[in-house]
N, C-alpha and C positions, 0 to 999 in steps of 0.2 A: 504494500500500500504506500502510495506517495503522500508525503506530508510536507508542509512548509512551516517554518518557525516564525512566530509572531511575537513581537515585544509588547508586553502589557504592564500597565501600572496596577498596583494593588488598589482596588476601588474603595476599600475601607481606610486606607492610609496612603494618600497620594504623595506624601513626602518620601516614602520609601522608594528605592531605585526600582526601575522596571525589570521584569524577568522575562525570559523567553519560554514560550509554550508551543506545543505541537498543535497544528490545525490540519485536519484531513483535507486533501486535495480532491475535489469532486470532479470526476472524469466524465460526467454526463448523467443521463437518466436511462433506466431500463423501463420501457413502457410495456403495457399489457400485451401487445403483439409480440415483442421480443421475448418476454418471459414465457408466454404461451408456446412459442416456437421451441424455446430451450427445453421446456418441460415435455412437450410432445416428442422431442427427440430421445427422451429417456423412458417413454412409456408406449403403450399400444393406443393411446388416445390421440386424436388429431388436434391440431392447433385450435381449431374452432371449438372442439369439446372443452379444451382447457379454458379458452377465453370465456365461453358460456358459463362455466362453473365459477370462475373468478369474478365475472361481472355480476352474477347472481349473488355471490357472497357479499360483494361491495354494496349491492342494493339492499341486502337484508341487515348488514352490520349495524347501521344507525338505529334501527328499531330495537335490536337486542340491547344496545347500550342505553338508549332512551328509556327502556323498560326497567333498567337497573341491573342488568345481568353483566357479569364478566364473560368474555368469550375466550375459551381455552382452545387453542389450536394445536393440540398434540405436541409434537417435538419442536414446534415453532415458538410457542409462547402464549401469553395471555394479553388480551386487550381489555381495558376497563375505562370507565369515564371518571374524571376527577373534575371538581367544580372549584372555581375561584370567584370571590365576590367581594364587594365593599362591605366593611363592617357597619353595623347599625348600633346605636345606643340602646334601643329597645326592640323587642320582637315586633311591636306594632309599626315601627318606622323602617323595618327591613324592606328593601326594594328588590324584588326578584329580577328586575330589568338589569341589575348589576352583575348577575350570574354569568360567568363565561365557562362553558364546558371545554375540557381538554381530554384528548384520548391519550391514555398512558399505555405503553407497550412494555411488558416485562418478558424478556427472552427466557426460554427454557434453559435448564442447566446444560443441555447438550449444545445448544446454540452458543451459549457463553463459552463453553469449552472450545468449540471450533474457532472462536474469535480470540482466544487467549494467547495464541502464539503467532500473531501476524508479523511477518517481517516488514520493517519500515525502511523507507529510503527518502531522502530529501529531494524534492522536485527542483 
């Protein structure tokens, strides 16, 4: 994996000297068509079959999360909804319009293990 080093100040103490941190270099995007073709090459399913399954999954996912379910995807990991909102002084003054949903992904232990020994090189 290619990385680039970026110099950053400590946001909690700007008087401290900046340090260098690794940033992943994004080499582009793998879209549904490419992913489906790659998966089809490893199975007896066609690219269209794979695209159909993935598209239907993406269509159904928001409903599961909205209904309060975590979505466990076998050896891939789990998706769940997390909420962020502005605080209110009382229950009566809480405004639900300030709620912002976020999807949290937690990879499985096998995915974490596969990513634990990535070789890195500076771009």
